[in-house]
C-alpha positions as CSV (number, residue, x, y, z in Angstrom):
1,M,3.3,37.3,37.4
2,Y,2.5,33.7,38.2
3,S,-0.8,33.9,36.3
4,S,1.0,35.2,33.2
5,R,3.7,32.6,33.4
6,F,1.1,29.8,33.8
7,G,-0.7,31.1,30.7
8,F,2.6,31.0,28.7
9,I,3.3,27.5,29.8
10,K,-0.3,26.4,28.8
11,G,0.1,28.1,25.4
12,F,3.5,26.5,24.9
13,R,2.0,23.0,25.5
14,S,-0.9,23.6,23.2
15,A,1.4,24.7,20.4
16,L,3.5,21.6,20.8
17,L,0.3,19.4,20.3
18,V,-0.5,21.3,17.2
19,S,3.0,21.0,15.9
20,L,2.9,17.2,16.0
21,Y,0.0,16.6,13.6
22,F,2.2,14.3,11.6
23,P,0.8,13.0,8.2
24,L,2.1,9.6,9.3
25,I,1.5,5.9,8.8
26,A,-2.0,6.3,7.3
27,S,-0.4,7.4,4.1
28,A,1.2,3.9,3.7
29,A,-2.1,2.4,2.6
30,G,-1.5,3.9,-0.8
31,L,0.4,0.8,-2.0
32,S,-1.8,-2.2,-2.7
33,N,-0.3,-5.3,-4.1
34,S,-2.3,-6.9,-6.9
35,D,0.5,-9.2,-7.9
36,Q,-0.6,-12.4,-6.1
37,S,0.2,-15.1,-8.6
38,A,2.9,-15.4,-11.3
39,S,0.3,-17.0,-13.6
40,T,-1.8,-13.8,-13.7
41,S,1.0,-11.3,-13.3
42,A,2.4,-12.7,-16.6
43,V,-0.6,-11.0,-18.3
44,S,-0.6,-8.0,-16.0
45,N,-3.6,-9.5,-14.3
46,A,-5.8,-9.0,-17.4
47,G,-9.0,-11.0,-17.2
48,S,-7.9,-12.5,-13.8
49,V,-11.5,-12.4,-12.5
50,A,-12.7,-14.4,-15.6
51,N,-9.9,-16.8,-16.3
52,P,-9.3,-19.1,-13.3
53,E,-6.1,-21.1,-14.1
54,N,-5.3,-22.4,-10.6
55,A,-6.1,-22.0,-6.9
56,S,-4.9,-18.4,-6.9
57,T,-8.3,-17.5,-8.2
58,I,-9.2,-17.3,-4.5
59,F,-7.6,-13.8,-4.5
60,F,-9.0,-12.5,-7.8
61,N,-12.5,-14.1,-7.9
62,P,-13.4,-16.9,-5.5
63,A,-16.2,-18.0,-7.9
64,G,-13.4,-19.3,-10.2
65,M,-12.9,-22.3,-7.8
66,S,-15.9,-23.9,-9.4
67,R,-13.8,-24.4,-12.6
68,L,-11.2,-26.4,-10.8
69,S,-11.5,-30.2,-10.4
70,G,-10.5,-32.2,-7.3
71,T,-8.0,-30.6,-5.0
72,S,-5.8,-27.8,-6.3
73,I,-2.7,-26.2,-4.7
74,S,-0.7,-23.1,-5.9
75,L,2.4,-21.8,-4.2
76,G,4.6,-19.0,-5.3
77,A,6.6,-15.8,-4.7
78,I,7.0,-12.5,-6.4
79,V,10.2,-10.4,-6.1
80,F,10.0,-6.6,-6.3
81,E,13.2,-4.7,-7.4
82,I,12.5,-0.9,-7.3
83,D,15.3,1.5,-8.1
84,A,14.0,4.7,-6.6
85,V,16.6,7.6,-6.3
86,G,15.9,11.1,-5.3
87,R,17.9,13.6,-7.4
88,D,20.2,15.6,-5.0
89,S,20.3,18.6,-7.4
90,R,16.5,18.8,-7.4
91,T,16.0,18.3,-3.7
92,S,15.4,21.1,-1.2
93,A,13.7,21.5,2.1
94,T,13.0,24.1,4.7
95,R,12.4,24.1,8.4
96,A,9.3,25.7,9.9
97,N,11.4,28.8,10.7
98,G,12.4,29.2,7.0
99,D,16.0,27.8,7.4
100,Q,17.2,25.5,4.7
101,V,17.6,21.8,5.7
102,V,21.0,20.4,4.8
103,G,20.6,17.0,3.2
104,D,20.4,14.8,0.1
105,G,17.6,13.2,-2.0
106,G,17.5,10.0,0.1
107,G,19.5,7.8,-2.3
108,D,18.1,4.4,-3.4
109,H,15.6,4.2,-0.6
110,V,13.6,1.0,-1.5
111,E,15.1,-2.4,-0.7
112,T,14.5,-5.6,-2.8
113,Y,11.8,-7.8,-1.2
114,A,9.9,-11.0,-2.0
115,V,6.2,-11.5,-1.4
116,P,5.0,-15.2,-1.0
117,N,1.5,-16.6,-1.6
118,A,-0.2,-19.9,-1.0
119,Y,-3.7,-21.2,-2.1
120,L,-5.6,-24.4,-1.6
121,T,-9.0,-25.4,-3.1
122,H,-11.1,-28.5,-2.8
123,E,-14.1,-29.7,-4.8
124,V,-16.6,-30.9,-2.2
125,N,-19.2,-32.1,-4.8
126,D,-20.6,-31.1,-8.2
127,W,-21.9,-27.7,-6.9
128,L,-19.6,-26.7,-4.0
129,D,-15.9,-25.8,-3.7
130,V,-14.0,-24.5,-0.7
131,G,-10.6,-23.0,-0.4
132,L,-8.0,-21.1,1.6
133,G,-5.6,-18.3,0.6
134,V,-2.6,-16.8,2.4
135,Y,-1.0,-13.7,0.9
136,I,0.2,-10.1,1.5
137,P,-2.3,-7.6,0.0
138,Y,-0.7,-4.3,1.2
139,G,2.8,-3.2,1.9
140,L,5.2,-0.3,1.9
141,G,8.8,0.3,2.9
142,F,11.2,3.2,2.6
143,D,14.6,3.9,4.2
144,Y,15.8,7.3,3.2
145,G,18.8,7.4,5.5
146,D,19.9,9.9,8.2
147,A,21.1,12.6,5.7
148,F,17.8,12.8,3.9
149,A,16.6,16.4,3.4
150,G,13.0,15.3,4.1
151,R,13.9,13.6,7.3
152,F,11.3,15.8,9.2
153,I,8.6,14.2,7.1
154,A,9.8,10.6,6.7
155,D,13.0,8.7,7.4
156,D,12.2,5.0,7.7
157,I,8.8,3.5,7.2
158,E,7.5,0.0,6.9
159,L,3.9,-1.3,6.7
160,V,2.9,-4.9,5.9
161,S,-0.5,-6.5,5.9
162,Y,-1.1,-10.3,5.9
163,A,-4.3,-12.0,4.8
164,V,-5.9,-15.4,5.4
165,S,-9.0,-15.9,3.2
166,P,-11.3,-18.9,3.8
167,S,-13.5,-19.1,0.6
168,F,-16.3,-20.9,-1.1
169,A,-17.9,-21.2,-4.5
170,V,-21.2,-22.6,-5.8
171,N,-22.2,-23.2,-9.3
172,S,-25.6,-23.6,-11.0
173,G,-24.4,-26.2,-13.5
174,D,-25.5,-23.9,-16.3
175,G,-22.4,-21.7,-16.5
176,F,-23.0,-19.4,-13.5
177,S,-20.9,-19.4,-10.4
178,L,-21.0,-17.4,-7.2
179,G,-18.1,-17.2,-4.7
180,G,-17.1,-15.4,-1.5
181,S,-14.2,-14.9,0.9
182,I,-13.8,-13.7,4.4
183,N,-10.4,-11.9,4.4
184,V,-8.9,-11.8,7.9
185,L,-6.2,-9.0,7.7
186,Y,-3.4,-8.3,10.1
187,A,-1.5,-5.0,9.6
188,D,1.8,-4.0,11.4
189,A,3.5,-0.6,10.9
190,E,6.5,1.3,12.1
191,Q,7.8,4.7,11.2
192,K,10.8,6.8,12.2
193,N,11.5,10.4,11.5
194,R,13.1,13.5,12.9
195,V,11.0,16.2,14.6
196,D,11.6,19.9,13.9
197,F,11.0,22.2,16.8
198,S,12.2,25.4,15.1
199,G,8.6,26.6,14.6
200,I,8.2,26.6,18.4
201,E,11.4,28.6,18.8
202,S,10.0,31.2,16.3
203,R,6.6,31.4,17.9
204,F,7.9,32.0,21.4
205,S,10.9,34.1,20.3
206,L,13.5,31.7,21.5
207,P,17.0,32.0,20.0
208,R,17.7,29.7,17.1
209,G,19.3,26.5,18.3
210,T,17.6,26.6,21.7
211,L,15.8,23.3,21.0
212,S,17.6,20.3,19.6
213,D,15.8,18.2,16.9
214,G,13.7,15.3,18.2
215,H,13.4,11.8,16.9
216,A,10.0,10.1,16.6
217,T,9.5,6.3,16.6
218,L,5.9,5.0,16.1
219,D,4.5,1.5,15.8
220,G,1.1,-0.1,15.8
221,D,-0.9,-3.1,14.6
222,D,-4.5,-4.2,14.2
223,V,-6.7,-7.0,12.8
224,A,-9.6,-6.3,10.5
225,L,-12.1,-8.2,8.3
226,E,-12.8,-7.6,4.6
227,F,-15.2,-9.5,2.4
228,T,-14.9,-10.5,-1.3
229,V,-17.9,-11.5,-3.5
230,G,-17.4,-12.8,-7.0
231,L,-19.5,-13.9,-10.1
232,L,-18.4,-15.9,-13.1
233,W,-20.4,-16.6,-16.2
234,Q,-19.5,-18.8,-19.1
235,A,-21.4,-16.7,-21.7
236,T,-20.3,-18.9,-24.6
237,P,-18.0,-21.9,-25.0
238,E,-15.3,-19.4,-25.9
239,T,-16.1,-16.4,-23.6
240,S,-16.1,-16.0,-19.8
241,L,-17.1,-12.9,-17.9
242,G,-16.2,-12.2,-14.3
243,L,-17.0,-9.7,-11.6
244,S,-15.4,-9.3,-8.2
245,A,-16.1,-6.8,-5.4
246,R,-14.2,-6.1,-2.2
247,T,-15.9,-4.4,0.7
248,G,-12.8,-2.7,2.0
249,T,-12.2,-2.2,5.7
250,E,-10.6,0.0,8.2
251,F,-7.6,-0.7,10.5
252,N,-7.2,1.2,13.7
253,L,-3.5,0.7,14.4
254,K,-2.7,0.9,18.1
255,G,0.7,1.0,19.6
256,T,3.2,3.4,21.1
257,G,4.8,6.7,20.0
258,T,8.1,7.9,21.4
259,I,9.7,11.3,20.8
260,T,13.1,12.2,22.1
261,N,14.2,15.8,23.0
262,F,10.6,16.8,23.5
263,P,10.4,20.3,24.9
264,T,8.9,20.6,28.4
265,L,8.3,23.9,30.0
266,S,7.5,24.2,33.7
267,A,7.9,26.8,36.4
268,S,11.5,25.7,36.8
269,G,12.4,26.3,33.1
270,L,12.7,24.7,29.7
271,T,14.1,21.2,29.3
272,Q,14.0,18.5,26.6
273,T,13.1,14.9,27.5
274,T,11.9,11.6,26.0
275,V,8.1,11.2,26.0
276,T,6.2,7.9,25.2
277,E,2.5,7.7,24.7
278,R,-0.1,5.2,23.6
279,I,-1.2,6.2,20.1
280,E,-3.5,5.1,17.3
281,V,-4.1,5.9,13.6
282,P,-6.9,4.8,11.3
283,I,-6.1,3.3,7.9
284,T,-8.9,2.9,5.4
285,I,-8.6,0.1,2.9
286,P,-10.9,1.1,0.0
287,Q,-13.8,-0.7,-1.7
288,S,-13.0,-2.0,-5.1
289,L,-14.8,-3.5,-8.1
290,S,-13.1,-5.6,-10.8
291,F,-14.4,-6.6,-14.2
292,G,-12.8,-9.2,-16.5
293,L,-13.2,-11.0,-19.8
294,A,-11.5,-14.0,-21.3
295,H,-12.0,-15.1,-24.9
296,Q,-10.6,-18.1,-26.6
297,W,-9.9,-16.6,-30.1
298,N,-8.8,-19.9,-31.6
299,E,-6.9,-23.0,-30.5
300,A,-3.7,-21.1,-30.1
301,F,-4.7,-17.7,-28.7
302,K,-6.7,-16.5,-25.7
303,L,-7.4,-12.8,-25.3
304,L,-7.9,-11.2,-21.9
305,A,-9.1,-7.8,-20.6
306,G,-10.1,-6.2,-17.3
307,A,-10.5,-3.1,-15.2
308,T,-10.6,-2.3,-11.5
309,W,-12.1,0.7,-9.8
310,A,-11.0,1.6,-6.3
311,K,-12.6,4.2,-3.9
312,W,-9.3,5.6,-2.6
313,S,-11.1,8.9,-1.8
314,D,-12.1,7.2,1.4
315,A,-8.4,6.8,2.4
316,S,-7.5,10.3,3.4
317,A,-4.0,11.0,4.9
318,L,-5.0,10.9,8.5
319,T,-2.7,11.5,11.4
320,V,-1.5,9.8,14.6
321,V,-3.5,10.7,17.7
322,S,-2.9,10.0,21.4
323,R,-4.8,7.4,23.4
324,E,-3.8,9.1,26.7
325,K,-6.4,10.9,28.8
326,T,-4.0,13.9,29.0
327,P,-1.8,13.9,25.8
328,T,1.6,15.4,26.1
329,A,3.3,14.9,22.7
330,F,0.5,13.8,20.3
331,P,-2.8,15.5,19.5
332,A,-6.0,14.2,21.1
333,E,-8.0,14.2,17.9
334,Q,-7.7,14.3,14.1
335,L,-7.3,17.5,12.1
336,P,-10.5,19.2,11.0
337,E,-11.9,17.9,7.7
338,D,-11.0,21.1,5.8
339,R,-7.3,20.4,6.6
340,V,-7.2,16.7,5.7
341,Q,-5.5,15.9,2.4
342,S,-7.9,13.6,0.4
343,W,-6.9,11.2,-2.3
344,K,-8.8,10.4,-5.5
345,D,-10.6,7.3,-6.8
346,T,-8.7,5.3,-9.4
347,W,-9.1,3.1,-12.4
348,Q,-6.7,0.3,-13.6
349,W,-7.0,-1.0,-17.2
350,R,-5.5,-4.2,-18.4
351,V,-5.2,-6.3,-21.5
352,G,-3.3,-9.5,-22.2
353,A,-2.9,-12.6,-24.3
354,V,-1.8,-16.2,-24.1
355,W,-0.2,-18.0,-27.0
356,Q,-0.4,-21.8,-26.8
357,V,2.9,-22.6,-28.5
358,A,2.8,-26.4,-27.8
359,P,0.5,-28.7,-25.9
360,T,2.5,-28.4,-22.7
361,W,3.8,-24.8,-22.8
362,S,2.6,-21.3,-23.6
363,L,3.8,-17.7,-23.7
364,K,2.0,-14.8,-22.1
365,A,2.1,-11.0,-22.3
366,G,0.2,-8.2,-20.8
367,Y,-0.1,-4.4,-20.4
368,L,-1.8,-2.3,-17.7
369,F,-2.3,1.4,-17.0
370,D,-2.7,2.3,-13.3
371,E,-3.9,5.6,-11.9
372,S,-2.4,6.7,-8.7
373,P,-4.6,7.9,-5.8
374,I,-2.0,10.4,-5.0
375,T,-1.9,13.8,-6.7
376,L,0.9,16.4,-6.8
377,Q,-1.0,18.3,-4.0
378,T,-1.0,15.2,-1.7
379,R,2.3,13.6,-2.7
380,S,5.1,13.5,-0.1
381,P,8.1,11.2,0.7
382,L,5.6,9.0,2.6
383,N,3.7,8.3,-0.7
384,P,5.8,9.1,-3.8
385,F,3.4,7.5,-6.2
386,D,2.2,8.5,-9.7
387,D,0.3,7.0,-12.7
388,Y,2.2,4.3,-14.5
389,H,2.3,1.9,-17.4
390,Q,3.4,-1.8,-17.1
391,V,4.5,-4.4,-19.6
392,S,4.8,-8.0,-18.6
393,L,6.0,-11.2,-20.3
394,G,5.8,-14.8,-19.0
395,A,5.6,-18.5,-19.8
396,Q,3.7,-21.5,-18.5
397,I,5.0,-25.1,-18.6
398,R,2.6,-27.9,-17.8
399,D,3.1,-31.6,-16.8
400,L,6.5,-30.8,-15.3
401,A,7.9,-33.2,-12.7
402,G,4.7,-35.1,-12.1
403,D,1.8,-33.0,-13.2
404,W,3.0,-29.7,-11.8
405,T,2.4,-26.5,-13.7
406,V,5.1,-23.8,-13.5
407,D,4.5,-20.1,-14.3
408,I,7.3,-17.5,-14.6
409,F,7.1,-13.9,-15.4
410,V,8.9,-10.6,-15.5
411,A,7.4,-7.1,-15.6
412,R,8.7,-3.5,-16.0
413,V,6.9,-0.4,-14.8
414,F,7.2,2.9,-16.8
415,Y,6.5,6.3,-15.3
416,E,5.9,9.3,-17.6
417,G,9.0,11.0,-16.5
418,D,10.4,11.6,-13.0
419,I,8.0,11.7,-10.0
420,S,7.9,15.3,-8.7
421,I,7.2,16.1,-5.0
422,D,6.2,19.6,-3.9
423,Y,5.1,19.1,-0.3
424,S,4.2,21.9,2.1
425,A,2.9,21.3,5.6
426,T,-0.7,22.3,6.4
427,D,0.6,24.7,9.1
428,P,4.3,25.3,8.8
429,V,4.3,28.0,11.5
430,Q,3.6,25.2,14.1
431,G,6.8,23.2,13.5
432,Q,6.4,21.2,10.3
433,T,8.5,21.5,7.1
434,T,8.4,21.8,3.3
435,F,10.1,19.5,0.8
436,K,10.7,19.5,-2.9
437,S,12.4,16.8,-5.0
438,E,12.3,14.6,-8.1
439,Y,12.6,10.9,-8.0
440,D,13.9,8.6,-10.8
441,V,12.0,5.4,-10.3
442,V,12.6,2.1,-12.2
443,P,10.5,-0.8,-10.8
444,W,10.9,-4.4,-11.9
445,T,9.0,-7.5,-10.7
446,A,9.5,-11.2,-11.4
447,G,7.8,-14.3,-10.0
448,L,7.5,-18.0,-9.9
449,Q,4.4,-20.1,-9.3
450,F,4.0,-23.9,-8.8
451,S,0.4,-25.3,-9.2
452,R,-1.1,-28.8,-9.3
453,Q,-4.4,-30.5,-9.3
454,F,-4.9,-33.8,-7.4
């Protein structure tokens, strides 16, 4: 009798560990922020690796610093306004036991936020330039609310990565430049969601409602290094070609995970309690390669083009694991490879133009098409992304208030219809959930940049 009861308790604990293979914070790496300067965002970043206008070239192609004279500074911010609303009528979800989840589509779940940037370069001599950039390369934030039907997958999530990039550039004097950056990245993430234990009830024949839902709160941070290498070639007096490569890196976010109402079974019976463990989750930042071209068509018009390839297939949706010697609530290791949802490599294509209307001001326009690393099979409320088109418009005014140059822009993203989500857990019998919805997403961005050479 005792042996049989002990085996049941051991099996119950094992099932709980399996049930908590959350597809968590790692998914947040899906949102990279390439809008790092209003001067380049005005042309949808077309030709940004071949057309250094100011010190923000540190982010796009550090070799571009060799085209700047003296000391240059560039300061700015970009505002993201994303109206993302889940359609209540198209939203449905089920618990692991098959019961419907009562809830809505999450409402407008993305808040307006601003992303600052700052860059400084200095010409040491005729062949060497140095610089420093501070910016936010990756970020993600959703707040679906307590009534969200997908609350067992995601409720509230925030990830932000800060970068400091000391950089250098050398030039041959014959039109060739080489540059590099050491990108010191700090990432901080937090996620909250409900935990469904109905699958445990079903597996062990417990009456429905025996176990109350839990609530998970997870946080972690880490520091990592990434490297950028860039080339710039003045092929002709009118045409520049640029190439920039990023090595990518991997964060191993470490922090704590807390789950309330966690079922605990012992010889004295079944109870629910709060469990806190040390946890970690790897996040892969992919390698990328950018190409760019800038061509001065005539005195009034400059044409720009570019493309970026990113190896997002390295950034699979991994899960949170425990750092405890004897885990209670979180699994001790990642899912087997055959159960990990992989993403896909992507291309981004960009074209743009600058019209020099007058000696001190110009108009800009750009277009880009961006592939999403997320497919319908891997899309969830944690990463509701899809391919999109973007159109941008901007203006540049020079010699303003004492040799300052001011750039402004606005951009609108267009999706090809609503973003559909058809998410099913890898193993719903073990306490996860399913979710279906359609999101109506209307993103706008706008920015302002102040630049000056001394």
